[in-house]
C-alpha positions as a LaTeX table, in Angstrom:
\begin{tabular}{lrrr}
\hline
Residue & $x$ (\AA) & $y$ (\AA) & $z$ (\AA) \\
\hline
Unk1 & 108.99 & 136.58 & 178.37 \\
Unk2 & 107.34 & 134.57 & 180.94 \\
Unk3 & 108.16 & 135.45 & 184.64 \\
Unk4 & 106.72 & 133.00 & 186.78 \\
Unk5 & 106.66 & 129.13 & 187.52 \\
Unk6 & 102.85 & 128.27 & 188.20 \\
Unk7 & 104.02 & 124.55 & 188.74 \\
Unk8 & 105.48 & 125.51 & 192.41 \\
Unk9 & 102.33 & 127.25 & 193.70 \\
Unk10 & 99.59 & 126.38 & 195.71 \\
Unk11 & 96.07 & 127.90 & 197.16 \\
Unk12 & 98.33 & 129.68 & 200.03 \\
Unk13 & 100.80 & 131.28 & 197.76 \\
Unk14 & 100.52 & 134.60 & 196.01 \\
Unk15 & 99.65 & 134.20 & 192.21 \\
Unk16 & 100.44 & 137.67 & 191.90 \\
Unk17 & 102.60 & 138.06 & 188.83 \\
Unk18 & 101.53 & 134.97 & 187.22 \\
Unk19 & 99.73 & 135.47 & 183.64 \\
Unk20 & 97.38 & 132.41 & 183.32 \\
Unk21 & 95.31 & 132.00 & 180.09 \\
Unk22 & 91.82 & 130.19 & 180.37 \\
Unk23 & 90.74 & 128.43 & 176.82 \\
Unk24 & 86.95 & 127.84 & 177.11 \\
Unk25 & 84.61 & 129.92 & 178.92 \\
Unk26 & 82.20 & 127.23 & 179.64 \\
Unk27 & 81.22 & 125.96 & 183.16 \\
Unk28 & 84.44 & 124.75 & 184.18 \\
Unk29 & 86.40 & 127.38 & 182.52 \\
Unk30 & 84.71 & 130.05 & 184.36 \\
Unk31 & 85.38 & 128.29 & 187.68 \\
Unk32 & 88.95 & 128.42 & 186.78 \\
Unk33 & 89.38 & 131.80 & 185.67 \\
Unk34 & 87.48 & 133.06 & 188.55 \\
Unk35 & 89.50 & 131.25 & 191.11 \\
Unk36 & 92.91 & 132.01 & 189.32 \\
Unk37 & 91.74 & 135.60 & 189.40 \\
Unk38 & 90.94 & 135.56 & 193.05 \\
Unk39 & 94.44 & 134.02 & 193.94 \\
Unk40 & 96.16 & 137.05 & 192.26 \\
Unk41 & 96.82 & 135.63 & 188.93 \\
Unk42 & 96.38 & 138.01 & 185.73 \\
Unk43 & 93.90 & 136.03 & 183.76 \\
Unk44 & 92.80 & 136.18 & 180.32 \\
Unk45 & 89.78 & 134.16 & 179.44 \\
Unk46 & 89.16 & 133.19 & 175.54 \\
Unk47 & 86.22 & 131.76 & 173.92 \\
Unk48 & 84.69 & 131.76 & 170.38 \\
Unk49 & 81.24 & 131.30 & 171.48 \\
Unk50 & 79.09 & 133.87 & 172.91 \\
Unk51 & 76.45 & 131.91 & 173.73 \\
Unk52 & 74.69 & 131.34 & 177.06 \\
Unk53 & 75.37 & 133.40 & 179.83 \\
Unk54 & 79.04 & 133.67 & 178.75 \\
Unk55 & 78.63 & 137.77 & 178.30 \\
Unk56 & 77.21 & 138.08 & 181.61 \\
Unk57 & 80.01 & 136.07 & 183.45 \\
Unk58 & 82.47 & 137.80 & 181.39 \\
Unk59 & 81.21 & 140.97 & 182.54 \\
Unk60 & 81.42 & 139.80 & 186.22 \\
Unk61 & 85.06 & 138.62 & 185.82 \\
Unk62 & 86.00 & 141.95 & 184.07 \\
Unk63 & 84.84 & 143.68 & 186.88 \\
Unk64 & 87.00 & 141.71 & 188.95 \\
Unk65 & 89.94 & 142.67 & 186.88 \\
Unk66 & 89.97 & 139.97 & 184.41 \\
Unk67 & 90.29 & 140.18 & 180.89 \\
Unk68 & 87.58 & 138.21 & 178.83 \\
Unk69 & 87.72 & 137.92 & 175.22 \\
Unk70 & 84.72 & 136.15 & 173.44 \\
Unk71 & 83.47 & 135.92 & 169.77 \\
Unk72 & 85.42 & 134.81 & 166.30 \\
Unk73 & 88.88 & 134.71 & 166.45 \\
Unk74 & 89.19 & 135.17 & 170.07 \\
Unk75 & 91.26 & 131.68 & 170.46 \\
Unk76 & 93.30 & 132.04 & 167.50 \\
Unk77 & 96.42 & 133.18 & 168.81 \\
Unk78 & 98.20 & 132.71 & 172.48 \\
Unk79 & 99.04 & 135.88 & 174.14 \\
Unk80 & 102.45 & 136.91 & 174.66 \\
Unk81 & 104.21 & 136.37 & 178.20 \\
Unk82 & 101.66 & 133.21 & 179.42 \\
Unk83 & 103.09 & 131.32 & 182.35 \\
Unk84 & 99.87 & 129.04 & 182.28 \\
Unk85 & 97.43 & 127.50 & 180.02 \\
Unk86 & 94.40 & 126.31 & 181.58 \\
Unk87 & 92.14 & 124.51 & 179.21 \\
Unk88 & 88.73 & 123.56 & 179.07 \\
Unk89 & 88.38 & 119.45 & 178.13 \\
Unk90 & 86.71 & 119.36 & 174.98 \\
Unk91 & 89.90 & 121.28 & 173.20 \\
Unk92 & 91.62 & 118.71 & 171.13 \\
Unk93 & 95.28 & 118.55 & 171.82 \\
Unk94 & 96.04 & 119.93 & 168.27 \\
Unk95 & 93.92 & 122.99 & 168.77 \\
Unk96 & 96.29 & 125.86 & 167.63 \\
Unk97 & 96.12 & 127.68 & 170.88 \\
Unk98 & 97.48 & 124.53 & 172.39 \\
Unk99 & 99.69 & 123.86 & 170.08 \\
Unk100 & 101.37 & 127.35 & 170.31 \\
Unk101 & 101.51 & 126.97 & 174.14 \\
Unk102 & 103.16 & 123.80 & 173.68 \\
Unk103 & 105.93 & 125.19 & 171.15 \\
Unk104 & 106.52 & 127.81 & 173.70 \\
Unk105 & 107.06 & 125.13 & 176.87 \\
Unk106 & 103.94 & 126.67 & 178.75 \\
Unk107 & 102.48 & 124.34 & 181.07 \\
Unk108 & 98.91 & 123.11 & 179.87 \\
Unk109 & 96.48 & 122.09 & 182.63 \\
Unk110 & 93.02 & 121.22 & 183.00 \\
Unk111 & 90.71 & 122.28 & 185.38 \\
Unk112 & 91.20 & 118.96 & 187.46 \\
Unk113 & 94.77 & 119.62 & 187.53 \\
Unk114 & 94.15 & 122.89 & 188.61 \\
Unk115 & 92.09 & 121.79 & 191.23 \\
Unk116 & 94.29 & 119.00 & 192.31 \\
Unk117 & 97.09 & 121.73 & 192.60 \\
Unk118 & 95.12 & 124.11 & 194.72 \\
Unk119 & 93.78 & 121.77 & 197.74 \\
Unk120 & 94.07 & 122.72 & 200.98 \\
Unk121 & 97.10 & 121.36 & 202.58 \\
Unk122 & 95.65 & 121.54 & 205.84 \\
Unk123 & 92.65 & 119.31 & 204.79 \\
Unk124 & 93.65 & 116.69 & 202.25 \\
Unk125 & 90.26 & 115.69 & 201.14 \\
Unk126 & 90.67 & 112.18 & 199.38 \\
Unk127 & 88.93 & 112.24 & 195.78 \\
Unk128 & 87.05 & 108.77 & 194.56 \\
Unk129 & 87.11 & 109.02 & 191.05 \\
Unk130 & 85.08 & 107.66 & 188.10 \\
Unk131 & 85.51 & 107.23 & 184.29 \\
Unk132 & 84.11 & 104.88 & 181.63 \\
Unk133 & 82.67 & 105.21 & 178.22 \\
Unk134 & 78.96 & 104.85 & 180.08 \\
Unk135 & 77.59 & 104.95 & 183.61 \\
Unk136 & 79.86 & 107.58 & 184.98 \\
Unk137 & 77.33 & 110.19 & 186.18 \\
Unk138 & 75.11 & 107.79 & 187.70 \\
Unk139 & 77.84 & 106.05 & 189.44 \\
Unk140 & 79.07 & 109.21 & 190.84 \\
Unk141 & 75.88 & 110.21 & 192.32 \\
Unk142 & 75.31 & 106.66 & 193.68 \\
Unk143 & 78.65 & 106.88 & 195.46 \\
Unk144 & 77.75 & 110.51 & 196.87 \\
Unk145 & 74.53 & 108.90 & 198.23 \\
Unk146 & 76.42 & 106.59 & 200.00 \\
Unk147 & 79.02 & 108.83 & 201.48 \\
Unk148 & 76.18 & 111.19 & 202.71 \\
Unk149 & 74.14 & 108.19 & 204.19 \\
Unk150 & 77.67 & 107.53 & 206.23 \\
Unk151 & 77.07 & 110.92 & 207.26 \\
Unk152 & 80.14 & 112.57 & 205.29 \\
Unk153 & 79.80 & 116.02 & 203.78 \\
Unk154 & 80.59 & 115.06 & 200.01 \\
Unk155 & 79.43 & 116.17 & 196.95 \\
Unk156 & 79.60 & 114.99 & 193.25 \\
Unk157 & 81.57 & 116.86 & 191.33 \\
Unk158 & 83.92 & 117.16 & 188.01 \\
Unk159 & 82.06 & 116.24 & 184.90 \\
Unk160 & 78.72 & 116.24 & 187.05 \\
Unk161 & 77.79 & 118.65 & 189.70 \\
Unk162 & 79.82 & 121.43 & 190.95 \\
Unk163 & 83.18 & 122.33 & 188.87 \\
Unk164 & 86.04 & 120.68 & 191.06 \\
Unk165 & 87.91 & 124.09 & 191.32 \\
Unk166 & 84.75 & 124.97 & 193.22 \\
Unk167 & 84.41 & 122.07 & 195.43 \\
Unk168 & 88.47 & 122.42 & 196.20 \\
Unk169 & 88.25 & 126.04 & 197.07 \\
Unk170 & 85.03 & 125.88 & 199.28 \\
Unk171 & 85.96 & 127.39 & 202.38 \\
Unk172 & 84.68 & 124.56 & 204.58 \\
Unk173 & 86.28 & 121.57 & 203.21 \\
Unk174 & 84.39 & 118.62 & 202.55 \\
Unk175 & 84.99 & 115.37 & 204.06 \\
Unk176 & 85.46 & 113.67 & 200.46 \\
Unk177 & 84.38 & 114.06 & 196.97 \\
Unk178 & 82.72 & 112.11 & 194.40 \\
Unk179 & 84.56 & 112.65 & 191.23 \\
Unk180 & 83.20 & 112.04 & 187.84 \\
Unk181 & 86.06 & 112.34 & 184.99 \\
Unk182 & 85.74 & 112.04 & 181.25 \\
Unk183 & 88.43 & 111.16 & 179.13 \\
Unk184 & 89.20 & 114.64 & 177.89 \\
Unk185 & 89.41 & 115.89 & 181.58 \\
Unk186 & 92.26 & 113.04 & 182.47 \\
Unk187 & 93.99 & 114.13 & 178.94 \\
Unk188 & 94.86 & 116.99 & 180.82 \\
Unk189 & 95.56 & 115.86 & 184.33 \\
Unk190 & 98.99 & 114.94 & 185.71 \\
Unk191 & 99.70 & 114.88 & 189.24 \\
Unk192 & 96.24 & 113.66 & 191.07 \\
Unk193 & 96.25 & 110.81 & 193.33 \\
Unk194 & 92.78 & 109.33 & 193.91 \\
Unk195 & 92.38 & 107.59 & 197.13 \\
Unk196 & 90.44 & 105.15 & 194.99 \\
Unk197 & 89.38 & 105.14 & 191.21 \\
Unk198 & 87.22 & 103.11 & 188.96 \\
Unk199 & 87.28 & 102.77 & 184.91 \\
Unk200 & 83.64 & 101.34 & 184.68 \\
Unk201 & 83.91 & 100.27 & 181.02 \\
Unk202 & 86.01 & 101.13 & 177.63 \\
Unk203 & 84.14 & 101.02 & 174.41 \\
Unk204 & 84.28 & 102.76 & 171.20 \\
Unk205 & 83.36 & 106.54 & 171.59 \\
Unk206 & 84.53 & 109.72 & 171.08 \\
Unk207 & 86.75 & 108.53 & 167.78 \\
Unk208 & 85.71 & 112.21 & 166.27 \\
Unk209 & 88.29 & 113.25 & 168.98 \\
Unk210 & 90.86 & 110.56 & 169.47 \\
Unk211 & 93.17 & 109.01 & 166.75 \\
Unk212 & 92.58 & 105.37 & 167.98 \\
Unk213 & 91.08 & 103.24 & 170.47 \\
Unk214 & 94.37 & 102.63 & 172.16 \\
Unk215 & 94.70 & 106.49 & 172.76 \\
Unk216 & 91.10 & 106.52 & 174.27 \\
Unk217 & 91.53 & 104.05 & 176.53 \\
Unk218 & 94.93 & 105.37 & 177.86 \\
Unk219 & 93.56 & 108.67 & 178.79 \\
Unk220 & 90.81 & 106.39 & 180.76 \\
Unk221 & 93.51 & 104.72 & 182.57 \\
Unk222 & 95.25 & 107.78 & 183.89 \\
Unk223 & 92.62 & 107.94 & 186.47 \\
Unk224 & 94.62 & 104.83 & 187.95 \\
Unk225 & 97.77 & 106.88 & 188.38 \\
Unk226 & 98.99 & 107.12 & 192.07 \\
Unk227 & 95.69 & 105.76 & 193.43 \\
Unk228 & 96.20 & 105.31 & 197.36 \\
Unk229 & 93.87 & 102.45 & 198.09 \\
Unk230 & 91.81 & 100.72 & 195.36 \\
Unk231 & 91.90 & 100.20 & 191.63 \\
Unk232 & 88.36 & 99.25 & 190.77 \\
Unk233 & 87.69 & 97.29 & 187.37 \\
Unk234 & 85.03 & 95.50 & 185.79 \\
Unk235 & 85.55 & 91.91 & 185.68 \\
Unk236 & 83.38 & 91.56 & 182.32 \\
Unk237 & 85.87 & 94.17 & 180.63 \\
Unk238 & 89.38 & 92.97 & 180.24 \\
Unk239 & 90.45 & 96.42 & 179.35 \\
Unk240 & 89.52 & 97.79 & 182.67 \\
Unk241 & 92.02 & 95.20 & 184.22 \\
Unk242 & 94.47 & 95.39 & 181.82 \\
Unk243 & 94.78 & 99.35 & 182.82 \\
Unk244 & 95.08 & 98.20 & 185.95 \\
Unk245 & 98.01 & 96.30 & 185.95 \\
Unk246 & 99.72 & 99.07 & 183.82 \\
Unk247 & 99.21 & 101.86 & 186.11 \\
Unk248 & 101.83 & 103.24 & 188.90 \\
Unk249 & 99.84 & 102.79 & 191.80 \\
Unk250 & 101.04 & 103.70 & 195.62 \\
Unk251 & 102.37 & 100.93 & 197.70 \\
Unk252 & 99.61 & 98.70 & 199.11 \\
Unk253 & 96.86 & 99.99 & 196.79 \\
Unk254 & 94.46 & 96.93 & 195.38 \\
Unk255 & 92.71 & 95.87 & 192.51 \\
Unk256 & 89.08 & 95.32 & 193.34 \\
Unk257 & 86.88 & 93.78 & 190.58 \\
Unk258 & 83.18 & 94.45 & 190.29 \\
Unk259 & 81.19 & 91.50 & 188.75 \\
Unk260 & 77.46 & 90.48 & 188.11 \\
Unk261 & 78.54 & 87.06 & 188.77 \\
Unk262 & 79.51 & 85.54 & 191.94 \\
Unk263 & 82.50 & 87.61 & 193.29 \\
Unk264 & 85.83 & 86.15 & 193.79 \\
Unk265 & 87.88 & 86.84 & 196.78 \\
Unk266 & 89.09 & 90.75 & 196.29 \\
Unk267 & 85.88 & 91.56 & 194.17 \\
Unk268 & 82.28 & 92.71 & 194.91 \\
Unk269 & 79.76 & 90.89 & 193.05 \\
Unk270 & 76.23 & 89.04 & 193.29 \\
Unk271 & 75.33 & 86.26 & 195.16 \\
Unk272 & 71.82 & 85.44 & 193.90 \\
Unk273 & 69.83 & 88.40 & 194.62 \\
Unk274 & 72.40 & 90.08 & 196.97 \\
Unk275 & 75.24 & 92.70 & 196.39 \\
Unk276 & 77.89 & 91.25 & 198.26 \\
Unk277 & 81.41 & 92.60 & 199.31 \\
Unk278 & 84.39 & 90.00 & 199.10 \\
Unk279 & 86.93 & 92.44 & 199.07 \\
Unk280 & 86.75 & 94.83 & 202.39 \\
Unk281 & 86.03 & 92.42 & 204.97 \\
Unk282 & 88.69 & 90.45 & 207.18 \\
Unk283 & 87.03 & 86.75 & 206.44 \\
Unk284 & 86.78 & 87.57 & 202.76 \\
Unk285 & 88.74 & 83.99 & 202.19 \\
Unk286 & 85.45 & 82.45 & 203.07 \\
Unk287 & 82.40 & 84.59 & 203.25 \\
Unk288 & 81.09 & 87.58 & 201.65 \\
Unk289 & 79.12 & 90.22 & 203.19 \\
Unk290 & 75.65 & 91.56 & 202.26 \\
Unk291 & 75.57 & 95.44 & 201.06 \\
Unk292 & 72.08 & 95.23 & 199.67 \\
Unk293 & 69.92 & 93.31 & 197.55 \\
Unk294 & 68.93 & 94.07 & 193.65 \\
Unk295 & 65.17 & 94.97 & 194.91 \\
Unk296 & 66.71 & 97.96 & 197.19 \\
Unk297 & 67.90 & 99.29 & 193.90 \\
Unk298 & 65.56 & 102.19 & 191.59 \\
Unk299 & 66.10 & 99.56 & 188.63 \\
Unk300 & 67.25 & 95.92 & 188.14 \\
Unk301 & 68.45 & 96.70 & 184.79 \\
Unk302 & 72.24 & 94.93 & 184.62 \\
Unk303 & 74.07 & 98.04 & 183.71 \\
Unk304 & 72.59 & 99.58 & 186.68 \\
Unk305 & 73.29 & 97.09 & 189.30 \\
Unk306 & 77.04 & 97.47 & 187.65 \\
Unk307 & 77.30 & 101.10 & 188.60 \\
Unk308 & 76.16 & 100.27 & 191.94 \\
Unk309 & 78.54 & 97.62 & 192.76 \\
Unk310 & 81.27 & 99.82 & 191.65 \\
Unk311 & 79.91 & 102.80 & 193.77 \\
Unk312 & 79.92 & 100.55 & 196.81 \\
Unk313 & 83.37 & 99.40 & 196.09 \\
Unk314 & 84.59 & 102.93 & 195.67 \\
Unk315 & 82.53 & 103.83 & 199.07 \\
Unk316 & 83.84 & 100.71 & 200.92 \\
Unk317 & 87.43 & 101.58 & 199.98 \\
Unk318 & 87.15 & 105.06 & 201.75 \\
Unk319 & 85.78 & 102.92 & 204.80 \\
Unk320 & 82.08 & 103.32 & 204.68 \\
Unk321 & 79.94 & 100.49 & 206.75 \\
Unk322 & 77.72 & 98.27 & 204.86 \\
Unk323 & 74.57 & 99.94 & 206.29 \\
Unk324 & 75.53 & 103.10 & 204.88 \\
Unk325 & 75.78 & 101.28 & 201.10 \\
Unk326 & 72.66 & 100.02 & 201.57 \\
Unk327 & 71.00 & 103.12 & 202.86 \\
Unk328 & 72.62 & 105.56 & 200.19 \\
Unk329 & 71.63 & 102.99 & 197.26 \\
Unk330 & 68.18 & 102.72 & 198.42 \\
Unk331 & 67.53 & 106.26 & 198.28 \\
Unk332 & 69.32 & 106.85 & 195.07 \\
Unk333 & 67.01 & 107.82 & 192.14 \\
Unk334 & 68.45 & 108.16 & 188.91 \\
Unk335 & 68.25 & 111.38 & 186.75 \\
Unk336 & 66.05 & 111.93 & 184.18 \\
Unk337 & 66.66 & 110.18 & 180.68 \\
Unk338 & 68.05 & 107.41 & 181.97 \\
Unk339 & 66.00 & 104.22 & 181.87 \\
Unk340 & 62.95 & 106.19 & 182.67 \\
Unk341 & 59.57 & 104.69 & 182.08 \\
Unk342 & 57.37 & 107.36 & 180.67 \\
Unk343 & 53.87 & 105.45 & 179.93 \\
Unk344 & 52.53 & 102.19 & 179.72 \\
Unk345 & 49.57 & 101.43 & 177.49 \\
Unk346 & 47.99 & 98.30 & 175.68 \\
Unk347 & 50.52 & 96.02 & 177.17 \\
Unk348 & 53.25 & 98.04 & 176.07 \\
Unk349 & 56.06 & 100.01 & 178.16 \\
Unk350 & 57.55 & 102.97 & 176.94 \\
Unk351 & 61.17 & 103.71 & 178.25 \\
Unk352 & 63.23 & 106.88 & 177.79 \\
Unk353 & 67.29 & 106.25 & 177.88 \\
Unk354 & 68.18 & 109.33 & 175.77 \\
Unk355 & 71.35 & 109.51 & 177.89 \\
Unk356 & 72.38 & 106.07 & 175.99 \\
Unk357 & 74.39 & 108.32 & 173.65 \\
Unk358 & 76.74 & 105.62 & 172.22 \\
Unk359 & 76.31 & 102.07 & 170.85 \\
Unk360 & 77.69 & 100.89 & 174.12 \\
Unk361 & 75.29 & 102.53 & 176.16 \\
Unk362 & 72.52 & 101.75 & 174.20 \\
Unk363 & 73.66 & 97.99 & 174.20 \\
Unk364 & 73.46 & 97.80 & 178.01 \\
Unk365 & 70.14 & 99.42 & 177.65 \\
Unk366 & 68.60 & 96.72 & 175.27 \\
Unk367 & 70.11 & 94.09 & 177.08 \\
Unk368 & 67.62 & 94.76 & 180.01 \\
Unk369 & 64.49 & 94.26 & 178.00 \\
Unk370 & 63.13 & 91.63 & 175.69 \\
Unk371 & 61.30 & 91.66 & 173.35 \\
Unk372 & 61.91 & 95.41 & 172.31 \\
Unk373 & 61.29 & 97.97 & 169.68 \\
Unk374 & 64.19 & 100.12 & 169.54 \\
Unk375 & 64.18 & 103.58 & 168.33 \\
Unk376 & 67.83 & 105.02 & 167.45 \\
Unk377 & 69.74 & 107.41 & 165.58 \\
Unk378 & 71.44 & 110.55 & 165.84 \\
Unk379 & 75.24 & 111.70 & 165.47 \\
Unk380 & 77.29 & 108.63 & 165.51 \\
Unk381 & 80.62 & 110.41 & 166.18 \\
Unk382 & 82.50 & 108.04 & 164.10 \\
Unk383 & 80.99 & 104.80 & 166.03 \\
Unk384 & 80.09 & 101.53 & 164.38 \\
Unk385 & 77.08 & 99.58 & 165.39 \\
Unk386 & 77.87 & 96.06 & 164.36 \\
Unk387 & 78.95 & 94.46 & 167.45 \\
Unk388 & 75.66 & 96.00 & 168.99 \\
Unk389 & 73.26 & 94.51 & 166.54 \\
Unk390 & 75.36 & 91.16 & 166.95 \\
Unk391 & 74.56 & 91.22 & 170.51 \\
Unk392 & 71.13 & 92.07 & 170.64 \\
Unk393 & 69.32 & 90.88 & 167.23 \\
Unk394 & 67.45 & 88.10 & 168.98 \\
Unk395 & 65.68 & 90.76 & 171.27 \\
Unk396 & 64.46 & 92.94 & 168.60 \\
Unk397 & 60.82 & 92.98 & 167.64 \\
Unk398 & 61.59 & 95.95 & 165.65 \\
Unk399 & 63.60 & 99.39 & 164.88 \\
Unk400 & 62.84 & 102.81 & 163.96 \\
Unk401 & 66.01 & 104.81 & 163.01 \\
Unk402 & 66.16 & 108.96 & 162.65 \\
Unk403 & 68.79 & 111.25 & 162.85 \\
Unk404 & 71.79 & 112.08 & 160.54 \\
Unk405 & 73.53 & 109.08 & 160.79 \\
Unk406 & 70.54 & 106.79 & 160.64 \\
Unk407 & 72.14 & 105.07 & 157.81 \\
Unk408 & 74.99 & 103.98 & 159.75 \\
Unk409 & 72.85 & 101.91 & 161.89 \\
Unk410 & 70.26 & 100.82 & 159.10 \\
Unk411 & 73.75 & 99.24 & 157.36 \\
Unk412 & 74.63 & 97.30 & 160.51 \\
Unk413 & 71.23 & 95.88 & 161.01 \\
Unk414 & 71.01 & 94.94 & 157.17 \\
Unk415 & 74.28 & 93.04 & 157.41 \\
Unk416 & 73.43 & 91.42 & 160.81 \\
Unk417 & 69.73 & 91.28 & 161.54 \\
Unk418 & 68.24 & 91.29 & 157.97 \\
Unk419 & 64.68 & 89.95 & 159.29 \\
Unk420 & 64.35 & 92.58 & 161.99 \\
Unk421 & 61.83 & 95.27 & 160.37 \\
Unk422 & 63.28 & 98.50 & 160.43 \\
Unk423 & 61.40 & 101.87 & 159.72 \\
Unk424 & 63.56 & 105.09 & 158.72 \\
Unk425 & 61.76 & 108.53 & 159.74 \\
Unk426 & 63.46 & 111.14 & 157.59 \\
Unk427 & 63.37 & 114.94 & 157.97 \\
Unk428 & 60.54 & 117.23 & 157.06 \\
Unk429 & 59.58 & 117.26 & 153.38 \\
Unk430 & 61.00 & 120.94 & 153.48 \\
Unk431 & 64.34 & 119.29 & 153.74 \\
Unk432 & 64.51 & 120.94 & 157.29 \\
Unk433 & 64.64 & 118.17 & 160.17 \\
Unk434 & 62.56 & 119.33 & 163.03 \\
Unk435 & 63.57 & 116.93 & 166.21 \\
Unk436 & 59.95 & 117.27 & 167.63 \\
Unk437 & 58.05 & 116.39 & 164.70 \\
Unk438 & 60.60 & 113.72 & 163.84 \\
Unk439 & 60.22 & 111.96 & 167.15 \\
Unk440 & 56.37 & 112.16 & 166.98 \\
Unk441 & 56.97 & 109.85 & 163.99 \\
Unk442 & 59.26 & 107.99 & 165.46 \\
Unk443 & 56.61 & 107.05 & 168.23 \\
Unk444 & 54.18 & 106.47 & 166.01 \\
Unk445 & 56.10 & 104.24 & 163.85 \\
Unk446 & 57.28 & 102.03 & 167.01 \\
Unk447 & 53.62 & 101.83 & 167.94 \\
Unk448 & 53.03 & 100.11 & 164.62 \\
Unk449 & 55.83 & 97.65 & 165.43 \\
Unk450 & 54.93 & 97.02 & 169.06 \\
Unk451 & 52.73 & 93.94 & 170.72 \\
Unk452 & 51.50 & 93.74 & 173.79 \\
Unk453 & 54.35 & 92.63 & 176.26 \\
Unk454 & 56.89 & 94.52 & 174.27 \\
Unk455 & 59.28 & 97.36 & 175.58 \\
Unk456 & 59.69 & 100.51 & 173.20 \\
Unk457 & 63.00 & 101.98 & 174.07 \\
Unk458 & 64.44 & 105.03 & 172.93 \\
Unk459 & 68.36 & 104.23 & 173.21 \\
Unk460 & 69.85 & 106.48 & 170.54 \\
Unk461 & 73.26 & 105.07 & 170.61 \\
Unk462 & 74.33 & 108.65 & 168.95 \\
Unk463 & 74.70 & 112.33 & 170.31 \\
Unk464 & 71.47 & 114.41 & 170.00 \\
Unk465 & 72.93 & 117.61 & 168.35 \\
Unk466 & 71.60 & 117.22 & 164.99 \\
Unk467 & 68.20 & 117.63 & 165.74 \\
Unk468 & 68.01 & 118.62 & 169.35 \\
Unk469 & 69.92 & 120.82 & 172.11 \\
Unk470 & 70.77 & 118.28 & 174.23 \\
Unk471 & 69.90 & 114.32 & 175.29 \\
Unk472 & 67.21 & 115.93 & 177.62 \\
Unk473 & 65.43 & 117.98 & 175.28 \\
Unk474 & 65.31 & 114.55 & 173.23 \\
Unk475 & 64.14 & 112.46 & 175.98 \\
Unk476 & 61.19 & 115.33 & 176.45 \\
Unk477 & 60.21 & 114.82 & 173.31 \\
Unk478 & 60.02 & 111.37 & 173.14 \\
Unk479 & 57.70 & 111.25 & 176.56 \\
Unk480 & 55.67 & 114.14 & 175.13 \\
Unk481 & 55.24 & 112.19 & 171.93 \\
Unk482 & 54.36 & 109.25 & 174.12 \\
Unk483 & 51.97 & 110.83 & 176.63 \\
Unk484 & 49.75 & 112.22 & 173.61 \\
Unk485 & 49.53 & 108.73 & 172.20 \\
Unk486 & 48.23 & 107.32 & 175.39 \\
\hline
\end{tabular}
C-alpha cells in the first residue's frame, strides 16, 4: 500500500517515505529524479532507452541511492507501493505506465508541476510563461534578454535552456523565470499560476499525439489558468483569444493582445516601423509608448516581429521599463537554423529555417520572402499542407521536396498550385535515405529553379528524424551544401 501523499509536501518538507517513480530519463526526467532523491524520496527512474548519456547519469544517481532501470521492458509495469508518478512530457496519456497509475489513483505530475510545487515559499519567483505551436523558444529567449537588460537575475527554462526543476531549486533564487512550455508539459500541469502567460498561436501539430485539434488547443490554454497579471494573446489568431476568455484567472488579470497592425487600447503593436505599447502605460486611451523599432531587431520577418511584441508584453507585465525592452531586443540574436542567411551568390539568397518543423512555422517563414524557391519535406506528423500552399502559392518560384512524407506536400501543391514547378528528391538508388546526399541534391535542384532576386528557403514544415538526427543537423547539411555550391 502507498504510504505518503506528496500533494501536501514542498521543498522544506521531508520527502522521506515517499516512493516516486520517474517515467523517462531524458533531460527533464533526470532533473526530476535527481531533485526528488535530494529531497529524500525513494526514487525509481524508468526508461526504455539507453541512448546518449543515460547510462552515465544512471550510474551517478544510483551512487546517490536512486534505482534506475533502463532498457527494453523497463517501463512496462508500474512498481508496487507508488505514491507519485512524474512523467516526461513526451509520454502519451494512454502509455501503459500512466494508465496503471491512473487506475491506482496515483498522482501524475509533469516536471513543471513538480517544479511549481517545489518553489521556495520565502522567494516566490514569478514565472512568465510562453506556449504556442511556433515561436516559443525565440520569444522566451527574447524575453530573457529583456529581463537581463533590466538588471534582473533571469534564466530561460522549461522546454528550452535549464530544466525548470533545476531553475526552481537553485540555492540562489532567480528574480524571474522566462519559461517555455509545450502542450505536452502543460497537459501534466495542474496548479501553476504564472504572473503572465502568452499563447503565440495555435495551428495543426502533434496530431499523432492528440486525438483532435480541440484537445491540443485545450492543453495550450492551460497556461492561462490562474494567471495573476496578464494573458497575452495573438490578435491575428482568434483561437488564442478564445482560450483567454475561457480561462479562470486571478482577479485583476488583464487580456493583452499583440498585433502587427495598429494597436488598440490594451494592446501592443506596430505604429509604422515602431513597436508600441498601449497596454502598460497610464495614457493608453490617447497615446502609445515607443518600445523599439523594427530596425532594432535581428530580422524584419513578420513572425519575428510578432515574437518580439509578445516578449515585450510579458516583460512589461512584469514591470520592465521601455528602455530595457529596447536594449534587450537590440542585443538578441536567434539561435541557428531560424531564418539564418547561409549564403548569397548570383543574386540568390539562401536561408536556413530548418526549425520550421510544421506547416504553420513554414508558412510564417515563407511569408517573409517573395519570390521564393521552397525546400520542404520530412515527417509530417499527421499535418496537412493545403492551407499553407493556398496562402503562399503566389510567392513560389518552385518547390523542391525530400523526405518520407514529401508526397503529402506534393499532393497539396498539385491541388492548389498546379503551375508551380516541383522537383522531387528521392532516397539513394540503393533504397537507403542518406540525409546529406539528399540535401545536396535538393540544393542543386533549388539552384536550377532560382533566378536572380529569389530566396531559396529551407522551411521543411516537417520533423527531421526520417533522414537526420535533428533539425539542427538538417540545417547544417543545407548550409554545407550551399557553401560548397557557392
